C-alpha positions as CSV (number, residue, x, y, z in Angstrom):
1,M,70.7,97.3,59.7
2,P,72.0,100.7,58.6
3,P,75.8,100.4,57.8
4,T,76.5,103.2,60.2
5,A,75.7,101.1,63.4
6,S,78.8,101.1,65.2
7,L,78.0,98.3,67.9
8,P,80.0,95.0,67.4
9,C,78.2,92.2,65.9
10,Y,78.0,88.7,67.5
11,R,78.8,85.5,65.6
12,D,78.3,81.8,66.0
13,T,77.5,78.6,64.2
14,V,74.1,76.7,64.5
15,R,75.0,73.7,66.5
16,A,73.6,70.1,66.2
17,E,71.9,70.2,69.5
18,W,70.1,73.4,68.4
19,V,68.4,71.8,65.5
20,D,64.8,70.5,65.7
21,Y,63.1,67.3,63.8
22,N,62.8,69.6,60.5
23,G,66.5,70.1,60.3
24,H,66.2,73.7,61.1
25,L,67.4,75.9,63.9
26,R,64.8,75.2,66.8
27,D,62.8,78.4,67.5
28,A,63.9,78.7,71.1
29,F,67.5,78.9,70.0
30,Y,67.0,82.2,68.1
31,M,66.3,83.7,71.5
32,L,69.4,82.0,72.9
33,I,71.5,83.6,70.2
34,F,70.0,86.9,70.5
35,S,70.8,86.5,74.2
36,Y,74.4,85.8,73.5
37,A,74.7,89.0,71.4
38,T,73.3,91.0,74.2
39,D,76.2,89.6,76.7
40,E,78.5,91.3,74.1
41,L,76.8,94.4,74.6
42,I,76.8,94.1,78.3
43,D,80.6,93.7,78.4
44,L,80.7,97.0,76.1
45,I,79.0,99.3,78.6
46,G,81.2,98.5,81.4
47,L,79.5,95.5,82.9
48,P,81.8,92.5,82.3
49,D,81.5,89.6,84.6
50,A,84.4,90.7,86.9
51,V,82.5,94.1,87.6
52,R,79.0,92.3,87.9
53,K,80.3,90.3,90.7
54,E,82.3,93.0,92.3
55,R,79.6,95.6,92.4
56,G,76.6,93.3,92.5
57,R,75.1,94.6,89.3
58,S,73.5,92.8,86.4
59,I,71.2,93.2,83.4
60,Y,67.6,91.4,83.5
61,T,65.5,91.0,80.3
62,L,62.2,92.6,80.9
63,E,60.7,91.8,77.5
64,A,61.5,90.2,74.3
65,H,59.9,89.9,70.9
66,I,61.1,87.7,67.9
67,N,60.0,87.5,64.2
68,Y,61.1,84.4,62.6
69,L,61.7,85.3,58.8
70,H,63.6,82.4,57.3
71,E,64.7,78.9,58.4
72,I,68.4,78.2,58.8
73,K,69.9,74.7,59.2
74,Q,72.9,73.0,61.2
75,G,76.4,74.5,60.4
76,A,75.0,77.8,59.2
77,R,77.2,80.6,60.2
78,V,75.0,83.3,62.0
79,R,75.5,86.9,62.7
80,V,73.7,89.2,65.0
81,D,73.8,93.0,64.4
82,M,72.5,95.2,67.2
83,R,71.1,98.9,67.6
84,V,70.3,100.9,70.6
85,L,66.9,102.4,69.8
86,A,66.7,104.2,73.2
87,H,67.7,104.2,76.7
88,D,67.1,106.0,79.9
89,T,68.8,105.8,83.4
90,K,67.9,102.2,83.9
91,R,66.9,100.6,80.7
92,L,68.3,99.8,77.2
93,H,65.8,99.3,74.3
94,L,67.6,97.1,71.7
95,Y,66.7,96.2,68.1
96,L,68.5,92.9,66.8
97,E,68.7,91.2,63.3
98,M,70.1,87.7,62.7
99,F,71.9,87.0,59.4
100,A,73.2,83.6,58.0
101,D,76.2,82.8,55.9
102,D,77.0,86.3,54.8
103,S,73.7,87.1,53.4
104,D,72.1,90.6,53.7
105,T,68.7,89.3,54.2
106,P,67.9,88.6,57.7
107,V,66.6,85.4,59.1
108,A,65.1,86.8,62.2
109,A,64.5,90.1,63.9
110,G,64.0,91.0,67.6
111,E,63.5,93.7,70.2
112,Q,64.4,93.6,73.8
113,M,64.0,95.8,77.0
114,L,66.8,95.4,79.2
115,L,66.9,96.5,82.9
116,H,70.0,97.4,85.1
117,V,69.7,95.6,88.4
118,D,71.3,95.5,91.9
119,T,71.3,91.8,92.7
120,S,71.4,92.2,96.4
121,G,67.7,93.2,96.2
122,P,67.2,92.5,93.4
123,R,66.0,95.9,92.5
124,S,66.2,98.2,89.4
125,V,68.9,100.9,89.9
126,P,70.3,103.6,87.4
127,F,73.4,102.9,85.5
128,D,76.7,104.1,87.0
129,A,78.1,107.0,85.5
130,A,80.8,105.1,83.7
131,G,78.3,103.0,81.9
132,R,76.3,105.9,80.9
133,A,79.3,107.7,79.4
134,R,80.3,104.6,77.1
135,S,80.6,106.5,73.9
136,P,79.9,103.5,71.4
137,V,76.5,103.3,72.8
138,R,75.8,107.0,73.2
139,C,77.2,107.9,69.7
140,Q,75.4,105.0,67.9
141,R,72.1,106.0,69.6
142,R,72.5,109.6,68.6
143,R,72.9,108.6,65.0
144,A,70.0,106.4,65.2
145,H,67.6,109.2,66.2
146,Q,69.3,112.0,64.2
147,G,66.6,113.7,62.0
148,T,63.7,112.1,63.5
149,G,62.3,115.2,65.1
150,R,61.4,113.2,68.2
151,R,62.7,113.2,71.9
152,A,65.7,110.7,72.3
153,G,65.3,108.4,74.9
154,G,61.3,107.9,74.6
155,F,60.6,104.2,74.4
156,T,58.6,103.7,71.3
157,R,58.2,101.3,68.5
158,R,58.8,103.9,65.9
159,R,62.0,103.6,64.3
160,V,64.4,105.7,62.3
161,R,63.1,106.8,58.9
162,G,65.3,105.5,56.1
163,P,65.6,103.0,53.5
164,H,67.3,100.3,55.5
165,D,65.1,100.6,58.7
166,R,61.7,100.9,56.6
167,A,62.6,97.5,54.8
168,A,63.8,95.8,58.2
169,R,60.7,97.0,60.0
170,G,58.4,95.8,57.0
171,R,59.9,92.4,57.1
172,A,59.6,92.1,60.9
173,R,56.1,93.3,61.0
174,K,54.7,90.7,58.4
175,A,54.3,88.2,61.1
176,E,53.6,90.4,64.1
177,P,50.1,90.3,65.6
178,A,48.6,93.6,66.1
179,C,48.4,93.1,70.0
180,L,52.1,93.1,70.2
181,S,52.6,96.9,69.5
182,R,49.9,97.8,72.1
183,K,51.6,95.5,74.6
184,W,55.2,96.9,73.8
185,R,53.8,100.6,74.4
186,R,52.4,99.6,78.0
187,S,55.6,98.0,78.8
188,S,57.6,100.7,77.6
189,R,56.4,102.9,80.4
190,E,58.6,103.4,83.5
191,P,58.4,99.8,85.4
192,Q,56.5,100.1,88.8
193,R,57.9,98.2,91.8
194,S,56.7,94.8,91.2
195,T,57.7,91.5,90.0
196,R,58.6,93.1,86.7
197,D,61.7,94.7,88.1
198,T,62.7,91.6,89.7
199,A,62.0,88.7,87.3
200,P,64.9,86.7,86.5
201,R,66.3,86.5,83.0
């Protein structure tokens, strides 16, 4: 994760109930920690719990991919760094990396596609103006795409060309089946009115 990223990180500790029979963090709980991290981001863009309840708005997860890079054990202190790869009027495309015990080597990496939803439907709706104008997300995204020569806001797996990003992407792709990249490109198109827009988190 490049040092210029401005989004706040999420911190937690691996709990006893998250550990499997090997003494390692169970695979499902990597996703739980990433989910807690996205909750921090939701607050940042102007959708804290009080606002969600008052306005009937929320964020649903459309799609998520995880690469397990290293095992970690009970008691490990974990940190999740986040980057907004792209966004449009309804969606956020996130890249996340998890680190343990102040190490600079990620133990997991993931990508998520989040959708802004009117919970009375439920149905997908554009972000409110206040959410779109949140400067930490907008400024961080502009830095992420600066100098790439491609249209900002396009949902694609292609990342920023830089030494940190190349290294992170290389680590993440070692365990990634080829079919994932094709599937992600299909899901990156504007969602149709179907169960994808209304699926629960």
